[in-house]
PDB file of N, CA, C and O in Angstrom:
ATOM      1  N   MET A   1     -14.172  -8.057  10.029  1.00  0.00           N
ATOM      2  CA  MET A   1     -13.328  -7.903   8.854  1.00  0.00           C
ATOM      3  C   MET A   1     -12.989  -9.288   8.319  1.00  0.00           C
ATOM      4  O   MET A   1     -12.663 -10.197   9.082  1.00  0.00           O
ATOM      5  N   SER A   2     -13.068  -9.436   7.013  1.00  0.00           N
ATOM      6  CA  SER A   2     -12.767 -10.728   6.421  1.00  0.00           C
ATOM      7  C   SER A   2     -11.262 -10.896   6.248  1.00  0.00           C
ATOM      8  O   SER A   2     -10.518  -9.924   6.115  1.00  0.00           O
ATOM      9  N   GLU A   3     -10.843 -12.133   6.253  1.00  0.00           N
ATOM     10  CA  GLU A   3      -9.426 -12.439   6.100  1.00  0.00           C
ATOM     11  C   GLU A   3      -9.096 -12.527   4.623  1.00  0.00           C
ATOM     12  O   GLU A   3      -9.838 -13.133   3.850  1.00  0.00           O
ATOM     13  N   ILE A   4      -7.993 -11.929   4.232  1.00  0.00           N
ATOM     14  CA  ILE A   4      -7.533 -11.984   2.851  1.00  0.00           C
ATOM     15  C   ILE A   4      -6.306 -12.879   2.816  1.00  0.00           C
ATOM     16  O   ILE A   4      -5.354 -12.677   3.570  1.00  0.00           O
ATOM     17  N   VAL A   5      -6.335 -13.858   1.944  1.00  0.00           N
ATOM     18  CA  VAL A   5      -5.203 -14.767   1.790  1.00  0.00           C
ATOM     19  C   VAL A   5      -4.503 -14.413   0.484  1.00  0.00           C
ATOM     20  O   VAL A   5      -5.100 -14.459  -0.592  1.00  0.00           O
ATOM     21  N   LEU A   6      -3.237 -14.062   0.600  1.00  0.00           N
ATOM     22  CA  LEU A   6      -2.463 -13.679  -0.577  1.00  0.00           C
ATOM     23  C   LEU A   6      -1.716 -14.878  -1.129  1.00  0.00           C
ATOM     24  O   LEU A   6      -1.203 -15.707  -0.377  1.00  0.00           O
ATOM     25  N   LYS A   7      -1.660 -14.962  -2.450  1.00  0.00           N
ATOM     26  CA  LYS A   7      -0.877 -15.989  -3.125  1.00  0.00           C
ATOM     27  C   LYS A   7       0.591 -15.569  -3.117  1.00  0.00           C
ATOM     28  O   LYS A   7       0.910 -14.431  -2.772  1.00  0.00           O
ATOM     29  N   GLN A   8       1.482 -16.483  -3.495  1.00  0.00           N
ATOM     30  CA  GLN A   8       2.916 -16.185  -3.482  1.00  0.00           C
ATOM     31  C   GLN A   8       3.294 -15.055  -4.422  1.00  0.00           C
ATOM     32  O   GLN A   8       4.326 -14.413  -4.231  1.00  0.00           O
ATOM     33  N   ASN A   9       2.473 -14.802  -5.438  1.00  0.00           N
ATOM     34  CA  ASN A   9       2.804 -13.757  -6.412  1.00  0.00           C
ATOM     35  C   ASN A   9       2.050 -12.459  -6.151  1.00  0.00           C
ATOM     36  O   ASN A   9       1.979 -11.597  -7.027  1.00  0.00           O
ATOM     37  N   GLN A  10       1.482 -12.309  -4.945  1.00  0.00           N
ATOM     38  CA  GLN A  10       0.675 -11.139  -4.631  1.00  0.00           C
ATOM     39  C   GLN A  10       1.222 -10.379  -3.426  1.00  0.00           C
ATOM     40  O   GLN A  10       1.957 -10.919  -2.600  1.00  0.00           O
ATOM     41  N   ALA A  11       0.839  -9.124  -3.358  1.00  0.00           N
ATOM     42  CA  ALA A  11       1.098  -8.271  -2.195  1.00  0.00           C
ATOM     43  C   ALA A  11      -0.066  -7.295  -2.111  1.00  0.00           C
ATOM     44  O   ALA A  11      -0.792  -7.098  -3.085  1.00  0.00           O
ATOM     45  N   ALA A  12      -0.237  -6.690  -0.953  1.00  0.00           N
ATOM     46  CA  ALA A  12      -1.351  -5.763  -0.777  1.00  0.00           C
ATOM     47  C   ALA A  12      -0.880  -4.528  -0.028  1.00  0.00           C
ATOM     48  O   ALA A  12      -0.052  -4.601   0.880  1.00  0.00           O
ATOM     49  N   LEU A  13      -1.427  -3.407  -0.430  1.00  0.00           N
ATOM     50  CA  LEU A  13      -1.198  -2.147   0.268  1.00  0.00           C
ATOM     51  C   LEU A  13      -2.414  -1.915   1.148  1.00  0.00           C
ATOM     52  O   LEU A  13      -3.542  -1.900   0.656  1.00  0.00           O
ATOM     53  N   ILE A  14      -2.197  -1.736   2.436  1.00  0.00           N
ATOM     54  CA  ILE A  14      -3.299  -1.586   3.392  1.00  0.00           C
ATOM     55  C   ILE A  14      -3.277  -0.161   3.926  1.00  0.00           C
ATOM     56  O   ILE A  14      -2.285   0.283   4.504  1.00  0.00           O
ATOM     57  N   LEU A  15      -4.379   0.547   3.725  1.00  0.00           N
ATOM     58  CA  LEU A  15      -4.506   1.919   4.196  1.00  0.00           C
ATOM     59  C   LEU A  15      -5.505   1.941   5.348  1.00  0.00           C
ATOM     60  O   LEU A  15      -6.609   1.409   5.234  1.00  0.00           O
ATOM     61  N   ASP A  16      -5.117   2.544   6.430  1.00  0.00           N
ATOM     62  CA  ASP A  16      -5.979   2.678   7.603  1.00  0.00           C
ATOM     63  C   ASP A  16      -6.196   4.168   7.831  1.00  0.00           C
ATOM     64  O   ASP A  16      -5.238   4.924   7.994  1.00  0.00           O
ATOM     65  N   VAL A  17      -7.458   4.588   7.841  1.00  0.00           N
ATOM     66  CA  VAL A  17      -7.770   6.004   8.015  1.00  0.00           C
ATOM     67  C   VAL A  17      -8.437   6.206   9.369  1.00  0.00           C
ATOM     68  O   VAL A  17      -9.457   5.584   9.665  1.00  0.00           O
ATOM     69  N   SER A  18      -7.858   7.076  10.187  1.00  0.00           N
ATOM     70  CA  SER A  18      -8.393   7.362  11.514  1.00  0.00           C
ATOM     71  C   SER A  18      -9.626   8.260  11.386  1.00  0.00           C
ATOM     72  O   SER A  18      -9.856   8.856  10.334  1.00  0.00           O
ATOM     73  N   PRO A  19     -10.416   8.357  12.457  1.00  0.00           N
ATOM     74  CA  PRO A  19     -11.564   9.278  12.428  1.00  0.00           C
ATOM     75  C   PRO A  19     -11.153  10.726  12.153  1.00  0.00           C
ATOM     76  O   PRO A  19     -11.958  11.517  11.661  1.00  0.00           O
ATOM     77  N   GLU A  20      -9.907  11.071  12.470  1.00  0.00           N
ATOM     78  CA  GLU A  20      -9.408  12.429  12.227  1.00  0.00           C
ATOM     79  C   GLU A  20      -8.903  12.605  10.795  1.00  0.00           C
ATOM     80  O   GLU A  20      -8.498  13.701  10.409  1.00  0.00           O
ATOM     81  N   GLY A  21      -8.927  11.531  10.010  1.00  0.00           N
ATOM     82  CA  GLY A  21      -8.489  11.617   8.628  1.00  0.00           C
ATOM     83  C   GLY A  21      -7.025  11.329   8.400  1.00  0.00           C
ATOM     84  O   GLY A  21      -6.535  11.512   7.285  1.00  0.00           O
ATOM     85  N   GLU A  22      -6.304  10.882   9.425  1.00  0.00           N
ATOM     86  CA  GLU A  22      -4.904  10.542   9.249  1.00  0.00           C
ATOM     87  C   GLU A  22      -4.791   9.140   8.664  1.00  0.00           C
ATOM     88  O   GLU A  22      -5.497   8.220   9.078  1.00  0.00           O
ATOM     89  N   VAL A  23      -3.891   8.994   7.696  1.00  0.00           N
ATOM     90  CA  VAL A  23      -3.748   7.727   6.984  1.00  0.00           C
ATOM     91  C   VAL A  23      -2.447   7.053   7.402  1.00  0.00           C
ATOM     92  O   VAL A  23      -1.384   7.674   7.406  1.00  0.00           O
ATOM     93  N   SER A  24      -2.548   5.774   7.753  1.00  0.00           N
ATOM     94  CA  SER A  24      -1.340   4.975   7.964  1.00  0.00           C
ATOM     95  C   SER A  24      -1.296   3.925   6.858  1.00  0.00           C
ATOM     96  O   SER A  24      -2.330   3.450   6.389  1.00  0.00           O
ATOM     97  N   VAL A  25      -0.092   3.578   6.459  1.00  0.00           N
ATOM     98  CA  VAL A  25       0.113   2.714   5.308  1.00  0.00           C
ATOM     99  C   VAL A  25       0.945   1.512   5.719  1.00  0.00           C
ATOM    100  O   VAL A  25       1.961   1.649   6.401  1.00  0.00           O
ATOM    101  N   ASN A  26       0.502   0.328   5.296  1.00  0.00           N
ATOM    102  CA  ASN A  26       1.249  -0.902   5.524  1.00  0.00           C
ATOM    103  C   ASN A  26       1.213  -1.739   4.256  1.00  0.00           C
ATOM    104  O   ASN A  26       0.297  -1.612   3.443  1.00  0.00           O
ATOM    105  N   ALA A  27       2.202  -2.586   4.092  1.00  0.00           N
ATOM    106  CA  ALA A  27       2.215  -3.543   2.987  1.00  0.00           C
ATOM    107  C   ALA A  27       2.141  -4.941   3.583  1.00  0.00           C
ATOM    108  O   ALA A  27       2.748  -5.214   4.619  1.00  0.00           O
ATOM    109  N   ALA A  28       1.404  -5.813   2.933  1.00  0.00           N
ATOM    110  CA  ALA A  28       1.291  -7.198   3.377  1.00  0.00           C
ATOM    111  C   ALA A  28       1.672  -8.117   2.222  1.00  0.00           C
ATOM    112  O   ALA A  28       1.338  -7.861   1.066  1.00  0.00           O
ATOM    113  N   PHE A  29       2.376  -9.188   2.560  1.00  0.00           N
ATOM    114  CA  PHE A  29       2.756 -10.157   1.549  1.00  0.00           C
ATOM    115  C   PHE A  29       3.069 -11.477   2.244  1.00  0.00           C
ATOM    116  O   PHE A  29       3.443 -11.490   3.416  1.00  0.00           O
ATOM    117  N   PRO A  30       2.917 -12.595   1.519  1.00  0.00           N
ATOM    118  CA  PRO A  30       3.198 -13.897   2.130  1.00  0.00           C
ATOM    119  C   PRO A  30       4.663 -14.017   2.534  1.00  0.00           C
ATOM    120  O   PRO A  30       5.533 -13.376   1.945  1.00  0.00           O
ATOM    121  N   LYS A  31       4.927 -14.839   3.538  1.00  0.00           N
ATOM    122  CA  LYS A  31       6.311 -15.036   3.984  1.00  0.00           C
ATOM    123  C   LYS A  31       7.165 -15.651   2.881  1.00  0.00           C
ATOM    124  O   LYS A  31       8.340 -15.314   2.734  1.00  0.00           O
ATOM    125  N   GLU A  32       6.571 -16.552   2.110  1.00  0.00           N
ATOM    126  CA  GLU A  32       7.302 -17.175   1.008  1.00  0.00           C
ATOM    127  C   GLU A  32       6.761 -16.626  -0.300  1.00  0.00           C
ATOM    128  O   GLU A  32       5.657 -16.969  -0.725  1.00  0.00           O
ATOM    129  N   ASN A  33       7.554 -15.769  -0.932  1.00  0.00           N
ATOM    130  CA  ASN A  33       7.168 -15.164  -2.200  1.00  0.00           C
ATOM    131  C   ASN A  33       7.905 -15.841  -3.335  1.00  0.00           C
ATOM    132  O   ASN A  33       8.998 -16.374  -3.144  1.00  0.00           O
ATOM    133  N   ASP A  34       7.303 -15.819  -4.528  1.00  0.00           N
ATOM    134  CA  ASP A  34       8.057 -16.175  -5.717  1.00  0.00           C
ATOM    135  C   ASP A  34       8.597 -14.873  -6.312  1.00  0.00           C
ATOM    136  O   ASP A  34       8.442 -13.811  -5.710  1.00  0.00           O
ATOM    137  N   GLU A  35       9.222 -14.942  -7.473  1.00  0.00           N
ATOM    138  CA  GLU A  35       9.834 -13.735  -8.049  1.00  0.00           C
ATOM    139  C   GLU A  35       8.795 -12.637  -8.277  1.00  0.00           C
ATOM    140  O   GLU A  35       9.050 -11.469  -7.985  1.00  0.00           O
ATOM    141  N   ALA A  36       7.622 -13.012  -8.798  1.00  0.00           N
ATOM    142  CA  ALA A  36       6.565 -12.020  -9.025  1.00  0.00           C
ATOM    143  C   ALA A  36       6.073 -11.460  -7.695  1.00  0.00           C
ATOM    144  O   ALA A  36       5.754 -10.274  -7.608  1.00  0.00           O
ATOM    145  N   GLY A  37       6.008 -12.290  -6.664  1.00  0.00           N
ATOM    146  CA  GLY A  37       5.595 -11.827  -5.341  1.00  0.00           C
ATOM    147  C   GLY A  37       6.573 -10.840  -4.754  1.00  0.00           C
ATOM    148  O   GLY A  37       6.179  -9.873  -4.103  1.00  0.00           O
ATOM    149  N   ASN A  38       7.855 -11.085  -4.986  1.00  0.00           N
ATOM    150  CA  ASN A  38       8.869 -10.129  -4.514  1.00  0.00           C
ATOM    151  C   ASN A  38       8.696  -8.782  -5.197  1.00  0.00           C
ATOM    152  O   ASN A  38       8.812  -7.738  -4.556  1.00  0.00           O
ATOM    153  N   LEU A  39       8.417  -8.804  -6.505  1.00  0.00           N
ATOM    154  CA  LEU A  39       8.199  -7.557  -7.236  1.00  0.00           C
ATOM    155  C   LEU A  39       6.945  -6.855  -6.712  1.00  0.00           C
ATOM    156  O   LEU A  39       6.955  -5.643  -6.499  1.00  0.00           O
ATOM    157  N   ALA A  40       5.878  -7.605  -6.507  1.00  0.00           N
ATOM    158  CA  ALA A  40       4.640  -7.017  -5.982  1.00  0.00           C
ATOM    159  C   ALA A  40       4.876  -6.397  -4.608  1.00  0.00           C
ATOM    160  O   ALA A  40       4.389  -5.301  -4.330  1.00  0.00           O
ATOM    161  N   ALA A  41       5.618  -7.089  -3.752  1.00  0.00           N
ATOM    162  CA  ALA A  41       5.918  -6.568  -2.415  1.00  0.00           C
ATOM    163  C   ALA A  41       6.761  -5.302  -2.505  1.00  0.00           C
ATOM    164  O   ALA A  41       6.526  -4.343  -1.769  1.00  0.00           O
ATOM    165  N   ASP A  42       7.737  -5.296  -3.401  1.00  0.00           N
ATOM    166  CA  ASP A  42       8.582  -4.115  -3.576  1.00  0.00           C
ATOM    167  C   ASP A  42       7.769  -2.914  -4.072  1.00  0.00           C
ATOM    168  O   ASP A  42       7.966  -1.791  -3.607  1.00  0.00           O
ATOM    169  N   ILE A  43       6.860  -3.157  -5.014  1.00  0.00           N
ATOM    170  CA  ILE A  43       6.023  -2.068  -5.534  1.00  0.00           C
ATOM    171  C   ILE A  43       5.145  -1.507  -4.421  1.00  0.00           C
ATOM    172  O   ILE A  43       5.035  -0.290  -4.274  1.00  0.00           O
ATOM    173  N   CYS A  44       4.519  -2.386  -3.636  1.00  0.00           N
ATOM    174  CA  CYS A  44       3.673  -1.921  -2.526  1.00  0.00           C
ATOM    175  C   CYS A  44       4.491  -1.128  -1.513  1.00  0.00           C
ATOM    176  O   CYS A  44       4.029  -0.110  -0.997  1.00  0.00           O
ATOM    177  N   THR A  45       5.685  -1.587  -1.233  1.00  0.00           N
ATOM    178  CA  THR A  45       6.551  -0.898  -0.277  1.00  0.00           C
ATOM    179  C   THR A  45       6.906   0.502  -0.771  1.00  0.00           C
ATOM    180  O   THR A  45       6.860   1.463  -0.004  1.00  0.00           O
ATOM    181  N   VAL A  46       7.259   0.618  -2.051  1.00  0.00           N
ATOM    182  CA  VAL A  46       7.617   1.923  -2.616  1.00  0.00           C
ATOM    183  C   VAL A  46       6.419   2.865  -2.591  1.00  0.00           C
ATOM    184  O   VAL A  46       6.547   4.020  -2.186  1.00  0.00           O
ATOM    185  N   ILE A  47       5.249   2.380  -3.023  1.00  0.00           N
ATOM    186  CA  ILE A  47       4.057   3.231  -3.018  1.00  0.00           C
ATOM    187  C   ILE A  47       3.702   3.642  -1.590  1.00  0.00           C
ATOM    188  O   ILE A  47       3.329   4.790  -1.348  1.00  0.00           O
ATOM    189  N   GLY A  48       3.815   2.712  -0.651  1.00  0.00           N
ATOM    190  CA  GLY A  48       3.548   3.028   0.751  1.00  0.00           C
ATOM    191  C   GLY A  48       4.464   4.104   1.280  1.00  0.00           C
ATOM    192  O   GLY A  48       4.019   5.012   1.981  1.00  0.00           O
ATOM    193  N   LYS A  49       5.747   4.013   0.950  1.00  0.00           N
ATOM    194  CA  LYS A  49       6.701   5.042   1.379  1.00  0.00           C
ATOM    195  C   LYS A  49       6.358   6.390   0.751  1.00  0.00           C
ATOM    196  O   LYS A  49       6.431   7.429   1.408  1.00  0.00           O
ATOM    197  N   MET A  50       5.986   6.362  -0.522  1.00  0.00           N
ATOM    198  CA  MET A  50       5.638   7.618  -1.200  1.00  0.00           C
ATOM    199  C   MET A  50       4.401   8.247  -0.557  1.00  0.00           C
ATOM    200  O   MET A  50       4.352   9.462  -0.365  1.00  0.00           O
ATOM    201  N   LEU A  51       3.408   7.431  -0.227  1.00  0.00           N
ATOM    202  CA  LEU A  51       2.211   7.955   0.428  1.00  0.00           C
ATOM    203  C   LEU A  51       2.532   8.524   1.804  1.00  0.00           C
ATOM    204  O   LEU A  51       1.907   9.491   2.240  1.00  0.00           O
ATOM    205  N   SER A  52       3.491   7.934   2.478  1.00  0.00           N
ATOM    206  CA  SER A  52       3.823   8.354   3.836  1.00  0.00           C
ATOM    207  C   SER A  52       4.789   9.532   3.885  1.00  0.00           C
ATOM    208  O   SER A  52       4.721  10.355   4.798  1.00  0.00           O
ATOM    209  N   GLU A  53       5.689   9.616   2.904  1.00  0.00           N
ATOM    210  CA  GLU A  53       6.808  10.538   3.036  1.00  0.00           C
ATOM    211  C   GLU A  53       6.879  11.657   2.004  1.00  0.00           C
ATOM    212  O   GLU A  53       7.516  12.679   2.260  1.00  0.00           O
ATOM    213  N   GLU A  54       6.247  11.495   0.848  1.00  0.00           N
ATOM    214  CA  GLU A  54       6.419  12.469  -0.226  1.00  0.00           C
ATOM    215  C   GLU A  54       5.183  13.354  -0.363  1.00  0.00           C
ATOM    216  O   GLU A  54       4.135  12.911  -0.834  1.00  0.00           O
ATOM    217  N   GLU A  55       5.320  14.597   0.053  1.00  0.00           N
ATOM    218  CA  GLU A  55       4.201  15.532   0.044  1.00  0.00           C
ATOM    219  C   GLU A  55       3.658  15.783  -1.360  1.00  0.00           C
ATOM    220  O   GLU A  55       2.448  15.930  -1.533  1.00  0.00           O
ATOM    221  N   GLU A  56       4.528  15.833  -2.362  1.00  0.00           N
ATOM    222  CA  GLU A  56       4.066  16.069  -3.728  1.00  0.00           C
ATOM    223  C   GLU A  56       3.192  14.909  -4.209  1.00  0.00           C
ATOM    224  O   GLU A  56       2.164  15.131  -4.848  1.00  0.00           O
ATOM    225  N   PHE A  57       3.596  13.677  -3.905  1.00  0.00           N
ATOM    226  CA  PHE A  57       2.798  12.515  -4.287  1.00  0.00           C
ATOM    227  C   PHE A  57       1.460  12.522  -3.539  1.00  0.00           C
ATOM    228  O   PHE A  57       0.415  12.224  -4.118  1.00  0.00           O
ATOM    229  N   GLN A  58       1.503  12.858  -2.270  1.00  0.00           N
ATOM    230  CA  GLN A  58       0.248  12.946  -1.489  1.00  0.00           C
ATOM    231  C   GLN A  58      -0.698  13.970  -2.114  1.00  0.00           C
ATOM    232  O   GLN A  58      -1.902  13.728  -2.206  1.00  0.00           O
ATOM    233  N   ALA A  59      -0.158  15.109  -2.542  1.00  0.00           N
ATOM    234  CA  ALA A  59      -0.978  16.155  -3.161  1.00  0.00           C
ATOM    235  C   ALA A  59      -1.569  15.671  -4.476  1.00  0.00           C
ATOM    236  O   ALA A  59      -2.719  15.978  -4.790  1.00  0.00           O
ATOM    237  N   GLN A  60      -0.791  14.917  -5.247  1.00  0.00           N
ATOM    238  CA  GLN A  60      -1.296  14.368  -6.503  1.00  0.00           C
ATOM    239  C   GLN A  60      -2.446  13.396  -6.252  1.00  0.00           C
ATOM    240  O   GLN A  60      -3.442  13.416  -6.975  1.00  0.00           O
ATOM    241  N   VAL A  61      -2.320  12.563  -5.253  1.00  0.00           N
ATOM    242  CA  VAL A  61      -3.374  11.610  -4.910  1.00  0.00           C
ATOM    243  C   VAL A  61      -4.634  12.358  -4.495  1.00  0.00           C
ATOM    244  O   VAL A  61      -5.728  12.036  -4.957  1.00  0.00           O
ATOM    245  N   MET A  62      -4.489  13.354  -3.626  1.00  0.00           N
ATOM    246  CA  MET A  62      -5.647  14.109  -3.166  1.00  0.00           C
ATOM    247  C   MET A  62      -6.300  14.879  -4.317  1.00  0.00           C
ATOM    248  O   MET A  62      -7.527  14.967  -4.378  1.00  0.00           O
ATOM    249  N   ALA A  63      -5.499  15.437  -5.228  1.00  0.00           N
ATOM    250  CA  ALA A  63      -6.045  16.148  -6.374  1.00  0.00           C
ATOM    251  C   ALA A  63      -6.832  15.184  -7.274  1.00  0.00           C
ATOM    252  O   ALA A  63      -7.881  15.544  -7.808  1.00  0.00           O
ATOM    253  N   ALA A  64      -6.321  13.969  -7.436  1.00  0.00           N
ATOM    254  CA  ALA A  64      -7.026  12.972  -8.244  1.00  0.00           C
ATOM    255  C   ALA A  64      -8.349  12.594  -7.618  1.00  0.00           C
ATOM    256  O   ALA A  64      -9.321  12.338  -8.329  1.00  0.00           O
ATOM    257  N   LEU A  65      -8.402  12.553  -6.293  1.00  0.00           N
ATOM    258  CA  LEU A  65      -9.651  12.237  -5.594  1.00  0.00           C
ATOM    259  C   LEU A  65     -10.683  13.344  -5.779  1.00  0.00           C
ATOM    260  O   LEU A  65     -11.879  13.078  -5.892  1.00  0.00           O
ATOM    261  N   GLU A  66     -10.213  14.573  -5.808  1.00  0.00           N
ATOM    262  CA  GLU A  66     -11.117  15.716  -5.956  1.00  0.00           C
ATOM    263  C   GLU A  66     -11.589  15.895  -7.396  1.00  0.00           C
ATOM    264  O   GLU A  66     -12.670  16.430  -7.642  1.00  0.00           O
ATOM    265  N   GLY A  67     -10.764  15.440  -8.351  1.00  0.00           N
ATOM    266  CA  GLY A  67     -11.061  15.657  -9.761  1.00  0.00           C
ATOM    267  C   GLY A  67     -11.967  14.637 -10.300  1.00  0.00           C
ATOM    268  O   GLY A  67     -12.314  14.681 -11.480  1.00  0.00           O
TER     269      GLY A  67
END
């Protein structure tokens, strides 16, 4: 796996899918963020929580994949 280096204004949502199809969600961001980086990290965190906890959002994502 290649290493991804994030800039201060970036964040990343990391999805890990098991062989059984279970998805785990993590957010990654640099230790020192600027204001835009904080916003990016917050957005990734919110989306990650929605993917993990909100069944309606999960259903919308799966429907979009099928459509």
